[in-house]
Phi, psi and omega in degrees: 000126182268130178251127181260148180294148184291132181283143177279111187278329190251340177205161180235133181285124182282145176248136180298135177245123187298328180288321179293320178298318180297321179295318179297320180296317180296315180297321178296315179297318180296319179297317178296322180296320179293317180299311179294327179294320177296318179298320181278346180090000180282341176241125181268137177296155178290149177098349178287148179294148180287153180292141178279129180296142180291133178290145178287152180297327179295331177294315177295321180296318178296320177297318180297316180296324178294317178297319182296316179297329180279351181092000180275071187298316178302321179290325178296318178300314181298318181293320178291329176296321177293323178298319179289333176290320180288320181229080187291349181255020179264106184295325182296319179298316180296319181293317179293324175299316180299318181297314183289324176297325177295315177296327180297335179294338179286349180264000184272164181243345182241157179298319183294319178296319182296315181292326178297317178296319181288326176296318177296321179296318180293323177298318178294319179294321177297320178295319179298318179294323178297321181285316184225082184290348183256016179271124178295320181294320177300315180296320180296316180292323178295321176298319178300315179297314180299321181295314180292326177293321178299321181293339181257004182265135183273335180284122180297323181293315179295322179300314180295323178297315180294319179294322178297317178293322178297320179296318178297319181292323177296316179297321179293323178299320180284331174295321180288326179205096182295345182263004183288105184298318180298322178295320178296319181294313181291329175295318177300319180296319178297315181296322178295320179288343172270005182064029173264074191299312185294319179292320178297318178295327179296315180289330174293321178294319179298328184258007185301311184291314182285339182259013185299330180254018179253114186295333178295327178297313181292327177296313181291322179295322177297321177298320178298317179295325177299319181296335178273355184080012181269072189290324179297315178293326177297320178298319178300319180290321176295323178298322178293321177297321179294323176300321182279332181223074190292350182251007176278095190295332181292339175293323176295322180295316179299313181296317180297323178295327177289323174299319180294323177295319178297319180296319181297328183272347185282134177273355184260119186299315181299319178293321177304310183300320180294318181291321176298321179296319177296321177301313181296326179297318180294317179296320180295324177295321177297317179296321181295318179298316179298320179298317180297327180274355181074024181262124179265078183249124189277342194295334174297323180289329176293323178291320176299318180298318180297322179293313177298322178297322180291331178275353180092005178269078187287334178296311178295323179298315181294321179299320181288326175292322177296326174296318177298322179290333173298327178281321182226075186292347180257011183275106185296327182296324180292325174299321178298318179293324176294322177299321178297316181294315178300321181295317179295329179272007178067023171267077190287326178294313176298323178299315181297320180294319178294317178298322180299316178298324181288316190271319184251350188081167179204162179274176184303318180296317180293327180296325177294317178296323180292326183276315189242350185074017181202178176289153177288150178248102183303328180296338176266008182081011180274137183216134176285148181221164172274129180248125179275142183294147175277145170283160177280119178221170176304330180281334182258356183305320183299327179293321183291310184284336175291319178296316179298320179295319176301310185297318181294313185289334180271359181286149173210163184305323181284338179217082186275110179264005185295325176304320178290321178299317181293326176299316180293319179296327178294324176299320180294315180295313180297333179281356177085016183262357182285349179284341177294133186298319180295312180297318180300318178298317181295315181295320179296317179297317179298318180294321178298319178298315182294326178294322177296315180295319179301328180275004178087008180284160179242127181285140177292329182235114183262351180287126179301135176286148183289132174266143184298129174231129184295117181253335192265357183237152178302139184243169177304333178298338177276001181079013184284134179253355185263162179298154179301131181302144178288144179291000000 
């Protein structure tokens, strides 16, 4: 009889399988590796957003050129800066950035802003030259930057140094490529700023045919015509530049300033009015372009204000400066210009408050008084700001001696403002500006008035006498970088 072993009805004893054990070990090791990888950051958890691919520098450069063509110069600068960050060894990007930064200086209202833009432009041009020292275009743009910086420099010695370097750089650009039209144009601009009129005109003639479609050629040629006093022909050249670059708002400002110069020089009243109207049209077009681009740039309104001030419409002039201050409420130079307009309209108290913000700076409450002659109304979008004082420069000198003249002439024994007037006059003297015959005459008159007041005397005429302010020539408020046109 055969007996079979009893079958296990409810469970079966598992036997170890070497392959299964090996698989478990591998899975355990892989799991530990993932856990430690997540902790170290070498393994990213599922569900995280994918990385955005880096834009190519050429993409930023194309964007910058589009912004520049549209007249959005600040945006063009920003895009080229990003292009140089992505590709820091691209000389062309640095050179184009330098050129646009130089043009951006024409949109500024203060000396410090203008020099900051030009310093940045020169740094970019230097970097381009370091990367590609044998590029004719790089050398030409660097000469252009040096020339514009020289035009904004107050030191005669520094100005000559910058112009000399600009001339050398222009010559080197033409040595590298004698057919480079841009180099010829910028060389002509340097020579004109050195008052080498015939040589500058010669290089403009050499580049006339190749530069016929280059708006910079027409801009520089217009500048040359201004130096000859040929304002009508200069306007024609600016108009051609505007046709080629219709969104370069500073070209409208240049042309409008020439219309204003023609109006100032015209002996015929009807013709004057027509020319002033044309001037205002150009400034208004510049303001309109900026509005369309969403750019809050005040200088078209400052140019409009200067034109109204020249026609004697001080109310309209003040409104336009206040519009400029709405865009840049902390700009001390604009307060100075408002002080000049108030002074001409015989609003001496308002003038003094505006001058104080320009010369000494002011707190938010004072800034409202300086702008509107009252407290700000937040419901109207008005807001007080801190205004930093302006330094004394040839461009701001008029604010200082006008303020001192106001204080002296409004003084009386019961309210003697002469100590403050003398403080401001001392700033002028210490700054080395008292040697100028006009300034010396104004300071002497102010001191004579103060001596009478100190002795308890009463002036027969308390209204401040008008101090000369150049009305007939383009001013820094117009964004002009070139020397004042010859009469």
